[in-house]
C-alpha positions in Angstrom: -24.6 42.0 -61.5 -25.2 44.6 -63.8 -21.1 45.3 -64.5 -20.8 41.5 -65.4 -23.4 41.5 -68.1 -22.3 44.7 -69.2 -18.9 43.1 -69.6 -20.0 39.7 -71.1 -22.3 42.4 -74.2 -18.3 44.2 -74.7 -17.1 40.5 -74.9 -19.7 38.9 -77.1 -19.4 42.5 -79.7 -15.5 41.6 -79.8 -15.9 38.1 -79.9 -18.0 38.2 -83.8 -15.5 40.2 -84.9 -12.9 38.3 -83.6 -14.3 35.4 -85.2 -15.6 36.8 -87.6 -12.3 37.4 -89.2 -10.3 33.8 -88.3 -14.0 31.9 -90.7 -12.1 33.8 -93.5 -9.8 31.1 -93.6 -12.6 28.4 -94.3 -12.4 24.6 -93.8 -8.6 23.8 -93.3 -9.2 24.8 -89.2 -12.1 22.7 -88.8 -9.9 19.7 -91.0 -7.4 20.5 -87.9 -9.9 20.6 -85.3 -11.1 17.7 -85.8 -8.1 16.1 -86.6 -6.6 16.9 -82.4 -10.2 16.5 -81.5 -10.0 12.4 -82.5 -5.9 12.8 -81.9 -7.0 13.6 -78.0 -10.0 12.5 -76.7 -11.3 8.8 -76.5 -14.7 8.0 -77.4 -16.1 5.2 -76.2 -17.9 3.3 -78.6 -20.9 3.0 -77.0 -21.2 6.4 -76.2 -23.6 9.4 -78.1 -21.9 12.1 -79.0 -24.0 15.0 -79.6 -23.2 17.7 -82.8 -24.7 21.1 -83.7 -25.4 23.0 -87.0 -23.0 25.6 -87.4 -25.1 29.2 -87.5 -22.5 31.7 -89.5 -18.6 31.6 -88.6 -19.1 29.3 -86.3 -16.8 26.4 -85.9 -17.9 23.8 -88.5 -18.9 20.5 -85.9 -19.4 18.0 -89.5 -15.7 17.2 -90.2 -15.3 15.5 -86.5 -19.3 13.6 -87.1 -18.5 12.4 -90.3 -15.5 10.9 -89.0 -16.9 9.5 -86.3 -20.4 7.9 -88.3 -17.4 6.9 -90.6 -16.6 4.7 -87.5 -19.9 4.3 -86.1 -20.6 6.5 -83.7 -23.6 7.1 -82.4 -24.9 10.4 -83.1 -27.2 13.7 -81.6 -28.7 17.1 -83.0 -29.7 19.8 -80.1 -33.1 20.8 -79.9 -34.6 24.1 -78.3 -37.2 22.8 -76.8 -39.2 26.1 -75.7 -37.1 29.5 -74.6 -36.2 28.9 -70.7 -35.3 25.0 -71.2 -32.8 23.2 -71.3 -31.9 21.5 -74.7 -33.3 18.6 -76.0 -31.0 15.9 -78.0 -32.3 13.7 -81.7 -30.9 10.9 -83.0 -29.3 12.0 -85.9 -26.6 10.8 -88.8 -24.7 13.2 -91.4 -26.6 13.1 -94.6 -30.1 12.2 -92.4 -32.5 15.0 -93.6 -33.1 18.1 -91.3 -35.4 20.8 -90.8 -35.6 24.5 -90.7 -35.8 25.4 -86.3 -35.2 28.2 -84.5 -32.3 30.3 -84.6 -31.7 29.7 -88.5 -29.9 26.3 -87.1 -31.5 23.1 -89.0 -32.8 19.9 -86.8 -33.9 16.2 -87.0 -37.5 16.2 -87.4 -39.9 15.0 -85.1 -39.7 11.3 -85.1 -36.3 10.6 -85.1 -35.5 8.9 -81.6 -34.9 11.2 -78.7 -31.2 10.4 -76.9 -28.9 11.4 -74.4 -25.5 12.0 -75.2 -22.6 11.3 -73.3 -19.8 14.0 -74.9 -21.0 17.4 -76.8 -19.1 19.6 -79.2 -20.4 22.5 -78.2 -20.0 26.2 -79.7 -18.9 29.1 -78.7 -18.0 32.6 -79.0 -15.1 33.4 -76.6 -13.4 31.2 -74.4 -10.9 31.4 -71.1 -8.5 29.0 -70.3 -10.2 29.0 -67.0 -12.9 26.6 -69.4 -15.5 29.8 -68.7 -17.3 29.8 -72.5 -18.9 33.0 -73.7 -22.0 32.3 -75.8 -25.3 33.9 -76.9 -26.6 35.1 -73.7 -29.7 32.3 -74.5 -28.3 29.9 -71.5 -29.2 27.1 -73.7 -26.0 25.3 -73.3 -26.0 26.2 -69.6 -29.4 24.8 -68.7 -28.8 21.7 -70.6 -24.9 20.4 -69.3 -26.1 21.4 -65.3 -29.6 19.2 -66.9 -27.1 16.2 -67.6 -24.3 16.5 -65.0 -26.7 16.3 -62.7 -27.9 12.8 -63.8 -24.5 11.3 -64.2 -20.6 12.3 -66.0 -20.3 14.1 -69.2 -17.4 15.8 -70.9 -18.0 19.5 -72.8 -15.4 19.8 -75.2 -16.1 23.1 -77.1 -14.7 23.7 -80.9 -13.8 27.3 -81.4 -10.5 29.5 -83.3 -8.0 30.0 -81.9 -8.6 34.3 -82.0 -11.4 33.0 -79.4 -9.6 32.4 -76.0 -9.8 35.6 -74.1 -8.1 36.6 -71.4 -10.9 36.3 -69.2 -15.1 35.5 -69.8 -17.4 36.7 -66.6 -18.9 34.0 -65.5 -22.3 35.1 -62.9 -24.9 32.1 -60.9 -25.6 29.5 -63.2 -22.7 29.2 -66.0 -21.2 25.6 -66.9 -17.5 25.0 -68.1 -15.9 23.0 -70.8 -13.7 20.4 -69.7 -12.4 20.9 -73.1 -11.6 23.4 -75.7 -10.5 22.1 -79.4 -9.6 25.1 -81.5 -6.9 25.1 -84.8 -4.2 25.0 -83.1 -4.2 23.3 -79.8 -6.3 21.2 -76.7 -7.4 23.1 -74.0 -7.3 21.3 -71.1 -9.4 23.3 -67.9 -7.1 22.4 -64.1 -10.1 20.8 -62.9 -10.7 18.6 -65.3 -6.5 17.8 -66.1 -6.6 17.1 -62.0 -8.8 14.1 -62.1 -12.7 15.2 -62.9 -15.2 11.9 -63.3 -15.1 11.1 -67.1 -17.8 9.7 -68.8 
């Protein structure tokens, strides 16, 4: 276990630097991610898509969210309820007001309806071809994906710069895999999903 934690810590350090350098290209990468995602993923009109409010140099999901809103898609954003808990989700549309929240992010206010997403756009520090994701270490998305998948089929899509790909992301019990990763260069479909994992 100690070796895995140390390997994750080392990968986080190198991945932060790679992401920072990749993000210097600005908005064109996010626009290309948007194009690739919308071209590769069928999103039912009655589904709810969870985005996230980007922090620092995370891949910006807002072009995707704006494009989906223009189609009339239901959207939501995650909310940290408490440490050690799964994320909650509140309904949201672009240009709706947001409130400052934990970790420097922004969230819909408590008056916004709570919803359960069918598709999650997920930020990350690193990913590999197996769909493994390295986050910041808080475990929020792992707990959330486990809870949602325990109830029904969902799709988790990581948004990243191609430079964030790792040869292998170290994993431990409780780590949840992504169904897809979309970068400015390609759509990565891990084998379990490609082989026919049930779609939402």
